[in-house]
C-alpha positions in Angstrom: 88.5 59.6 106.9 87.0 56.3 105.3 85.8 57.9 102.5 90.1 59.1 101.8 91.7 56.0 102.1 88.2 54.2 100.0 89.3 55.9 96.6 92.6 55.0 97.8 92.1 51.6 96.8 90.3 52.4 94.3 93.2 53.8 92.9 95.4 51.9 94.0 93.8 48.5 92.1 93.5 50.7 88.5 97.5 51.3 88.5 98.0 47.7 89.6 95.5 45.9 86.7 97.0 49.0 84.7 101.1 48.6 85.4 100.8 45.3 86.4 99.0 41.5 85.5 96.6 39.4 85.9 97.2 36.4 89.2 95.5 33.9 91.0 95.7 32.0 94.3 94.4 29.3 94.6 92.3 28.2 98.4 91.3 24.5 98.7 88.2 23.7 100.4 88.4 21.3 102.5 87.7 17.3 102.6 84.2 16.7 101.8 82.4 13.7 104.1 79.3 11.9 103.2 77.9 10.3 106.1 75.0 8.2 103.8 77.9 6.9 102.1 81.1 7.0 104.6 82.9 8.2 101.3 85.9 11.6 102.4 86.1 13.2 98.2 88.3 15.9 98.4 86.3 18.9 97.7 86.4 22.2 94.8 89.2 24.4 94.9 88.6 28.0 94.8 89.7 30.6 92.9 90.9 34.0 93.9 91.7 36.1 90.9 93.8 39.4 92.3 96.3 42.4 89.5 99.4 42.5 91.5 103.4 42.8 90.7 106.1 40.5 91.4 108.9 41.1 92.3 112.4 40.2 93.6 113.3 40.6 97.9 116.2 43.2 97.7 120.3 41.2 98.3 119.8 43.1 102.1 116.8 41.3 102.9 117.4 38.2 102.2 118.5 36.5 105.5 119.0 33.2 105.7 116.0 32.7 108.5 112.5 35.0 107.4 113.6 35.7 104.0 115.4 33.0 101.7 117.0 33.4 98.1 114.6 32.4 95.5 111.8 34.4 97.8 109.6 36.4 95.8 106.1 39.6 96.8 103.7 39.2 95.5 102.4 42.5 95.8 98.2 42.0 95.5 94.9 44.6 95.8 92.1 43.9 98.0 90.0 42.7 96.4 89.4 39.6 97.9 91.1 38.6 101.1 94.2 35.8 101.2 95.0 33.9 104.3 97.4 32.1 104.8 96.7 28.5 103.2 96.2 29.6 100.1 98.2 29.3 96.7 100.1 32.0 94.6 99.1 29.7 90.8 101.7 30.4 88.9 103.1 28.7 85.4 105.7 26.4 86.4 103.6 25.5 89.8 101.9 26.3 92.7 103.4 28.6 95.4 103.3 28.5 99.4 102.5 32.1 101.0 105.2 32.0 103.3 103.7 35.6 105.0 101.2 38.3 104.7 101.1 42.2 104.7 97.6 43.4 104.5 97.9 47.3 104.3 94.7 48.7 106.1 94.9 51.9 107.5 92.0 53.1 109.0 89.9 50.1 108.8 90.1 49.7 105.2 92.5 47.2 103.0 94.6 48.8 100.0 96.8 45.7 99.4 97.9 43.3 100.2 102.3 42.2 100.3 102.2 38.7 100.4 105.9 37.0 100.9 106.0 33.8 98.1 108.5 30.3 98.2 108.7 28.3 96.1 
């Protein structure tokens, strides 16, 4: 059964690459503490590249609490696993990830539905 879903994951990745666009999530790697100097420096961010699509939520889904006006749905391929602390990089700045909904039938990641907010 997982071979079936692995094929579907490859198909989804190809479709998002063909009809979507590239997206980048930025992951903060934390701070590095040097015990010799006693200096704490910011870690280098990690840039995760995905293919996906960005779309607005329909008005019927905007409840003002869980989904607010201006939130966007980012559908990404499963080439990496996004985390809650990541930020979505856009030309107008970084957007916060509000929620991540993985699409994982039979234990095989197909895609991620990510709610992003400015």
